[in-house]
N, C-alpha and C positions, 0 to 999 in steps of 0.2 A: 318382319318378320311374321310371316302367316306361321302356320298349324301349330303355335307353342315348341315351337324350336326355336330355343334362345340362344340371343347373338354370341354367347361362350362356350352354347354344342358348334356353332358357324368354326368360327375363332382354330377349336381345335382338332372338326376336323381338317381348318385348315395350313395347322402344325403338323398335323399329321399325313396330312401330304407329300409337304413339302423334307418332310422323313423324309423318305422313302418307297413310304402306305402306295400301296395302290385304292383305290375306291372301292374295291371290291371287299378287300383284306379290310375298311374303315367299317366297311357295312354289317362283318361281322360280327367285331370286335365291339362298334357302340347298336349295333341291335335295332339298324335301318335301315330301310329300303334300297337296291341301288339309286334307281327314279329318285325318289324324295333327294338324297345325298344328292343326286348330277342338280338337282335342280336349285338346292341351294346356295349350291358353289359357287352355281351361274349368274345367281345375284351380286 
């Protein structure tokens, strides 16, 4: 995983998505841009 985003973070984002949060909500809560979030989740 590039740009210092740790695997644990990715798992956290995926868990949040499964729990019904939107990408926009996750980006706000985790201070990550929507673009970065989508790229990370697509890997």
